[in-house]
C-alpha positions as CSV (number, residue, x, y, z in Angstrom):
1,X,9.6,52.7,28.7
2,X,11.9,50.1,30.0
3,X,8.9,47.7,30.3
4,X,7.9,48.4,26.7
5,X,11.4,47.6,25.4
6,X,11.5,44.4,27.4
7,X,8.1,43.3,26.0
8,X,9.3,44.0,22.4
9,X,12.5,42.1,23.0
10,X,10.5,39.1,24.4
11,X,8.2,39.2,21.5
12,X,11.0,39.3,19.0
13,X,12.8,36.5,20.7
14,X,9.6,34.4,20.7
15,X,9.1,35.0,17.0
16,X,12.7,34.0,16.3
17,X,12.4,30.8,18.3
18,X,9.1,29.8,16.7
19,X,10.5,30.7,13.3
20,X,13.6,28.6,13.9
21,X,11.5,25.7,15.2
22,X,9.2,25.9,12.1
23,X,12.3,25.8,9.8
24,X,13.7,22.8,11.6
25,X,10.4,21.0,11.4
26,X,10.1,21.7,7.6
27,X,13.6,20.3,7.1
28,X,12.9,17.3,9.4
29,X,9.5,16.7,7.7
30,X,11.1,16.3,4.3
31,X,13.3,13.4,5.4
32,X,11.5,11.6,8.2
33,X,8.8,9.0,8.2
34,X,9.7,7.5,4.8
35,X,9.1,3.9,5.9
36,X,12.1,3.2,3.6
37,X,14.9,0.7,4.0
38,X,18.1,1.1,2.0
39,X,19.0,-1.5,-0.7
40,X,22.1,-2.5,1.2
41,X,20.3,-3.1,4.5
42,X,17.4,-4.9,2.8
43,X,19.8,-7.3,1.0
44,X,21.8,-7.8,4.1
45,X,18.6,-8.7,6.0
46,X,17.7,-11.3,3.5
47,X,21.2,-12.6,3.1
48,X,21.3,-13.4,6.8
49,X,18.5,-15.8,6.1
50,X,20.2,-17.4,3.1
51,X,18.1,-15.5,0.6
52,X,19.0,-13.4,-2.4
53,X,16.9,-10.2,-2.7
54,X,16.8,-8.7,-6.2
55,X,16.1,-5.0,-6.4
56,X,15.8,-2.5,-9.3
57,X,13.7,0.2,-10.9
58,X,11.5,0.1,-14.0
59,X,11.0,3.1,-16.2
60,X,7.3,3.3,-17.0
61,X,6.3,6.5,-18.7
62,X,7.6,9.3,-16.6
63,X,7.7,7.2,-13.5
64,X,10.4,5.0,-11.9
65,X,8.9,2.0,-10.1
66,X,11.2,0.4,-7.6
67,X,10.8,-3.3,-7.0
68,X,12.1,-6.1,-4.8
69,X,12.0,-9.8,-5.8
70,X,12.8,-13.1,-4.0
71,X,12.3,-16.7,-4.7
72,X,12.5,-19.3,-7.5
73,X,11.7,-18.0,-11.0
74,X,9.9,-21.2,-11.9
75,X,7.2,-20.7,-9.2
76,X,3.9,-18.8,-9.5
77,X,4.3,-15.1,-8.6
78,X,2.7,-13.3,-5.7
79,X,2.8,-9.5,-6.0
80,X,2.4,-7.3,-2.9
81,X,0.8,-3.9,-3.0
82,X,1.4,-1.8,0.2
83,X,-1.0,0.7,1.9
84,X,-0.8,4.4,2.4
85,X,1.7,5.5,3.6
86,X,4.2,2.7,3.2
87,X,6.8,0.9,1.1
88,X,7.5,-2.6,-0.1
89,X,9.1,-3.5,3.2
90,X,5.7,-3.8,4.8
91,X,5.7,-7.3,3.4
92,X,9.4,-8.2,4.1
93,X,8.4,-10.8,6.8
94,X,6.3,-12.6,4.2
95,X,9.0,-12.5,1.6
96,X,11.5,-14.1,4.0
97,X,9.1,-16.8,5.1
98,X,10.1,-20.4,4.1
99,X,6.5,-21.5,3.6
100,X,5.7,-18.6,1.4
101,X,8.9,-19.2,-0.6
102,X,7.8,-22.8,-1.1
103,X,4.7,-21.6,-3.0
104,X,5.7,-18.3,-4.6
105,X,8.2,-16.2,-6.2
106,X,7.4,-12.9,-4.5
107,X,7.6,-9.3,-5.8
108,X,6.8,-6.1,-3.9
109,X,6.7,-2.6,-5.4
110,X,7.1,0.9,-3.9
111,X,3.9,2.5,-5.3
112,X,4.1,5.9,-7.1
113,X,5.0,8.6,-4.7
114,X,6.5,6.3,-2.0
115,X,9.9,4.9,-1.1
116,X,12.2,4.8,-4.1
117,X,9.3,5.4,-6.5
118,X,8.9,9.1,-5.6
119,X,9.5,10.5,-9.0
120,X,6.2,12.0,-10.3
121,X,4.5,12.1,-6.9
122,X,1.2,10.6,-5.8
123,X,-1.4,9.6,-8.3
124,X,-5.1,8.6,-8.4
125,X,-6.0,5.0,-8.1
126,X,-6.7,4.3,-11.8
127,X,-3.5,5.9,-13.1
128,X,-1.2,4.2,-10.6
129,X,-2.9,0.9,-11.2
130,X,-2.1,1.2,-14.9
131,X,1.6,1.7,-14.0
132,X,1.6,-1.3,-11.7
133,X,-0.1,-3.4,-14.3
134,X,2.8,-2.6,-16.7
135,X,5.3,-3.5,-14.0
136,X,3.5,-6.7,-13.3
137,X,3.6,-7.8,-17.0
138,X,7.4,-7.2,-17.0
139,X,7.9,-10.1,-14.6
140,X,5.7,-12.6,-16.5
141,X,7.1,-16.1,-16.3
142,X,4.2,-18.1,-17.8
143,X,3.1,-19.2,-14.3
144,X,0.0,-18.2,-12.3
145,X,0.1,-14.7,-10.9
146,X,-1.5,-13.6,-7.6
147,X,-2.0,-10.2,-6.0
148,X,-2.1,-9.3,-2.3
149,X,-2.9,-5.8,-1.1
150,X,-3.2,-4.2,2.3
151,X,-5.4,-1.2,3.1
152,X,-5.3,1.2,0.1
153,X,-3.2,-1.4,-1.6
154,X,-6.3,-3.6,-1.8
155,X,-8.5,-1.4,-4.0
156,X,-5.5,-0.9,-6.2
157,X,-5.3,-4.7,-6.5
158,X,-9.0,-4.7,-7.3
159,X,-8.6,-2.1,-10.0
160,X,-5.7,-4.1,-11.5
161,X,-7.8,-7.3,-11.5
162,X,-10.8,-5.4,-13.1
163,X,-8.4,-4.0,-15.8
164,X,-6.8,-7.4,-16.5
165,X,-9.6,-10.0,-16.6
166,X,-8.2,-13.5,-16.8
167,X,-4.6,-12.5,-15.8
168,X,-4.7,-13.2,-12.1
169,X,-5.5,-16.5,-10.5
170,X,-6.5,-15.0,-7.3
171,X,-6.3,-11.8,-5.2
172,X,-5.9,-11.5,-1.5
173,X,-7.5,-8.3,-0.1
174,X,-6.5,-7.3,3.5
175,X,-8.3,-4.6,5.4
176,X,-10.0,-3.3,2.3
177,X,-11.6,0.2,2.1
178,X,-14.1,-0.2,-0.7
179,X,-17.6,1.1,0.4
180,X,-17.9,4.8,-0.4
181,X,-20.7,5.1,2.3
182,X,-18.2,4.1,5.0
183,X,-15.5,6.6,4.1
184,X,-15.0,9.4,6.6
185,X,-15.2,12.9,5.1
186,X,-11.9,14.0,6.5
187,X,-12.3,17.6,5.3
188,X,-9.0,18.6,6.9
189,X,-7.1,16.7,4.1
190,X,-8.0,19.4,1.6
191,X,-6.6,22.1,3.8
192,X,-3.4,20.1,4.3
193,X,-2.9,19.8,0.5
194,X,-2.6,23.5,0.0
195,X,0.7,25.4,-0.1
196,X,2.3,26.0,2.4
197,X,0.4,23.7,4.8
198,X,1.2,20.6,2.8
199,X,4.9,21.0,3.7
200,X,4.0,20.6,7.4
201,X,3.2,16.9,6.7
202,X,6.2,14.7,7.4
203,X,7.8,12.5,4.8
204,X,5.5,9.9,3.2
205,X,2.4,11.4,4.8
206,X,2.3,14.1,2.1
207,X,1.9,11.8,-0.9
208,X,-0.4,9.7,1.3
209,X,-2.7,12.7,1.9
210,X,-2.7,13.5,-1.8
211,X,-3.7,10.0,-2.9
212,X,-6.3,9.7,-0.1
213,X,-7.9,12.9,-1.4
214,X,-8.1,11.3,-4.9
215,X,-9.4,8.1,-3.3
216,X,-12.6,9.7,-2.0
217,X,-13.7,9.9,-5.6
218,X,-11.8,7.0,-7.0
219,X,-13.7,4.5,-4.8
220,X,-17.0,5.5,-6.3
221,X,-15.7,4.8,-9.8
222,X,-14.1,1.5,-8.8
223,X,-17.3,0.3,-7.2
224,X,-18.9,0.2,-10.7
225,X,-16.1,-2.0,-12.0
226,X,-16.0,-4.7,-9.4
227,X,-18.2,-7.0,-11.5
228,X,-15.3,-7.2,-14.0
229,X,-13.2,-9.1,-11.5
230,X,-13.3,-12.8,-12.6
231,X,-10.7,-14.5,-10.5
232,X,-10.9,-15.9,-7.0
233,X,-11.0,-13.3,-4.2
234,X,-9.9,-13.8,-0.6
235,X,-11.2,-11.1,1.8
236,X,-9.2,-10.8,5.0
237,X,-10.3,-8.5,7.7
238,X,-9.8,-7.8,11.4
239,X,-13.0,-7.8,13.3
240,X,-11.8,-4.9,15.5
241,X,-10.7,-2.7,12.6
242,X,-11.8,0.8,13.4
243,X,-10.1,2.5,10.5
244,X,-11.7,0.4,7.8
245,X,-15.0,-0.9,9.3
246,X,-16.1,-4.5,8.7
247,X,-19.0,-3.4,6.6
248,X,-16.5,-3.0,3.7
249,X,-16.4,-6.8,3.5
250,X,-20.1,-7.0,3.0
251,X,-20.1,-4.4,0.3
252,X,-17.3,-6.2,-1.5
253,X,-19.2,-9.5,-1.3
254,X,-22.3,-7.9,-2.9
255,X,-20.3,-6.3,-5.7
256,X,-18.0,-9.1,-6.7
257,X,-20.7,-10.8,-8.8
258,X,-18.5,-12.4,-11.4
259,X,-15.6,-13.5,-9.2
260,X,-14.8,-17.1,-9.6
261,X,-15.1,-17.5,-5.8
262,X,-15.2,-15.2,-2.8
263,X,-13.8,-16.5,0.4
264,X,-13.8,-14.4,3.6
265,X,-11.6,-14.6,6.7
266,X,-12.6,-12.4,9.6
267,X,-10.0,-12.6,12.4
268,X,-11.2,-12.1,16.0
269,X,-9.3,-9.5,18.0
270,X,-7.4,-8.1,14.9
271,X,-7.4,-4.5,13.9
272,X,-6.3,-2.6,10.7
273,X,-2.7,-3.8,11.2
274,X,-3.6,-7.5,10.8
275,X,-0.8,-8.4,8.4
276,X,1.7,-7.5,11.1
277,X,-0.2,-8.6,14.3
278,X,-1.7,-11.8,12.9
279,X,0.8,-12.9,10.3
280,X,0.1,-16.6,10.8
281,X,-3.6,-16.3,9.8
282,X,-2.9,-14.0,6.9
283,X,0.0,-16.2,5.6
284,X,-2.3,-19.2,5.7
285,X,-4.9,-17.3,3.6
286,X,-2.4,-16.2,1.1
287,X,-0.9,-19.7,0.7
288,X,-4.4,-21.1,0.3
289,X,-4.7,-19.1,-3.0
290,X,-1.9,-21.2,-4.5
291,X,-3.1,-24.4,-3.0
292,X,-6.6,-23.8,-4.4
293,X,-5.3,-23.1,-7.9
294,X,-3.2,-26.2,-7.8
295,X,-6.1,-28.4,-7.0
296,X,-8.4,-27.0,-9.7
């Protein structure tokens, strides 16, 4: 009898401990891994380099889209589209760079569902592209406009260019997932989108999981629209990228039949995080977009 009571006590204690840990994780998961930097810290970071970072939010339909902007308003505009998960700050090093600032006024958004643009949650590729298209037009200054996207940000940039023929002078696509045949099935994502399992995903990984579920279908539809892209395209890819295989480049080259020009940069020894590990090469490719337009 004494042994039975002891076992019941141990079981009850185990349940309480596990339940407490689960509650703590759920609370932690809501706030951690946001990839977000506060307005104050971001502005301080830029001020230390003698730069004024402008920030704000745009009301577009039911969504609030947060933006950051730096540089001379008389220059051409380069807009950055971050991957999944992520925020605008993925490109902060580029936005602080003197060479980049010589060529561009730079703008970076928090995409729907991420950072300070969380209102409304994650969206499919076409719908969030429409929102970012509206945000892009808001900053029009009658100078050339360029796009640069990394990872999932690249197909969004492609969708925007397909939707807005003649608007962009060039788009730079970094580590671009675009070939449906090369997408992994990842069946676990569906399970993790169901209540209550989705709340086990920490921070920004929840909207990331949602939009990546959309993306499995979105990418098929986008592939049929790539011939609408009429500007110059610069494809930048790490040769050692295991997350987004190099074959995506060849698919893009085949599909971009009406692009003004398609240039390809494959960087030896670089993986999916090439914008952060090989910034020199990526920066040169992005600057080449402006240099090429100036010479035409």
